[in-house]
C-alpha positions, 0 to 999 in steps of 0.5 A: 898744476893740473895734477894738483887739481885732479888729486882733490876728491871733490874734483874726482867724485863730483866735478869730473863726473858732472862735466862728463855727464853734461858732455854726454847729454850734448853729444847725444843731442847732436848725434840724434840730429846727425842721424836724422839728417843722414837718414833723410839724406839716404832716403832722399838720394837713393830713392831718387836713384831707385825711381830713376833706375825703375823709369829707365828700365821701362824704356831701356832693357839694358837696365837689369832688375838686379841693378835696382835690387842692388840699389835697394839693398844698398839703401836698406843696408845704409839705413840699418847701419845709420840707425845702429850708430852709437855714441862713443867717447874716445878722449876727454881733454881737461883745460885748467884756466888760471884766474 
């Protein structure tokens, strides 16, 4: 039955493209929220850890500057990676509901 529906020109040229466009709009909004949330979490958690290491380094000479730099580099790399996230449509499932 679904092959019959998909063979209709109005479905191929109008309905499916409109549905895909709407799905992409919804996904873009969700993605923006996910990226913003992830960015805040990365900044919050790693900033706390970086500050902890800096504070610890003032009283403990076993905390090396390289450790702090590595943590700062990790934070920068993660933020750069998350800001480069792109929406990708891997699969679409069309469900035909009988009425």
